[in-house]
C-alpha positions in Angstrom: 13.4 29.3 -38.5 16.5 29.7 -36.6 15.0 32.1 -34.0 12.2 29.5 -33.4 14.6 26.6 -32.8 16.5 29.0 -30.5 13.0 29.8 -28.8 12.6 26.1 -28.2 15.7 25.3 -26.9 15.8 28.1 -24.5 12.3 27.1 -23.4 13.5 23.4 -23.4 16.6 24.7 -21.0 14.1 26.4 -18.8 11.9 23.3 -18.2 14.8 21.1 -17.5 15.9 23.5 -15.0 12.5 23.8 -13.6 12.3 20.1 -13.6 15.7 19.6 -11.3 14.4 22.2 -8.8 11.1 20.5 -8.6 12.9 17.0 -8.1 15.2 18.9 -5.4 12.1 20.3 -3.6 10.1 16.5 -3.6 13.1 15.2 -2.1 13.2 17.6 0.8 9.3 17.6 1.1 9.1 13.5 1.1 11.5 13.3 3.8 8.7 13.5 6.4 7.4 10.1 4.6 10.6 8.2 4.8 9.6 6.5 8.3 6.4 5.6 6.8 7.9 4.2 3.8 10.5 2.2 5.7 7.7 0.6 7.8 6.0 -0.4 4.7 9.2 -1.8 3.3 9.7 -3.9 6.2 6.0 -5.3 6.3 6.6 -6.4 2.6 9.8 -7.9 3.2 8.0 -9.8 6.3 5.1 -10.8 3.7 7.7 -12.1 1.4 9.4 -14.1 4.2 6.1 -15.6 5.4 5.2 -16.6 1.8 8.6 -18.4 1.5 8.6 -20.1 5.1 4.9 -21.3 5.6 6.3 -23.9 7.9 7.8 -21.4 10.4 4.5 -19.6 10.8 2.6 -23.0 11.1 5.2 -24.0 13.7 4.7 -20.6 15.7 1.0 -21.2 15.4 1.0 -24.7 16.9 3.2 -23.3 19.8 1.1 -20.9 20.7 -1.9 -23.0 20.8 -0.1 -25.6 22.9 1.3 -22.9 25.3 -1.6 -20.6 25.4 -4.8 -22.5 24.2 -7.3 -19.7 25.8 -5.5 -16.7 24.3 -4.9 -18.4 20.9 -8.8 -19.2 21.0 -9.4 -15.4 21.8 -7.3 -14.2 19.2 -8.4 -16.4 16.6 -12.0 -15.5 17.4 -10.8 -11.7 16.8 -9.3 -12.6 13.7 -12.1 -14.4 12.3 -14.5 -11.6 13.2 -12.3 -9.1 11.4 -12.1 -11.3 8.5 -16.0 -11.6 8.4 -16.4 -7.7 8.7 -13.9 -7.2 6.1 -15.8 -9.4 3.5 -19.1 -7.8 4.7 -17.6 -4.5 3.9 -16.5 -5.6 0.6 -19.5 -7.1 -0.4 -21.5 -3.8 0.1 -18.9 -1.9 -1.6 -19.0 -4.0 -4.7 -22.9 -3.9 -4.7 -22.7 -0.2 -4.4 -20.3 0.0 -7.1 -22.1 -2.0 -9.4 -25.2 0.0 -8.6 -23.6 3.2 -9.3 -22.0 1.5 -12.7 -25.6 1.2 -14.2 -26.7 3.9 -16.2 -29.4 5.6 -14.3 -28.9 3.2 -11.2 -28.1 4.0 -7.6 
């Protein structure tokens, strides 16, 4: 019984050592992702700020419309087209997924 416990303890020690080595490798290898993740963190912070201060966003929109109505209209139309495109793609994807979900379908 003691031999199996010693074997298990040795195996556990090996696994703990290997786990720390893998963690160290992960830190080194993920350094390349750090700038991308930093941008993601910034975007998330901006999103939270915008949700907390909708009046600032509205004020900015009004200023842009008053100062440059043609440019605001152009960008508004581009945004609306992008929203419609995303909705259309989502609809087609959901229809496609529901077709695949049925047994014998799609």
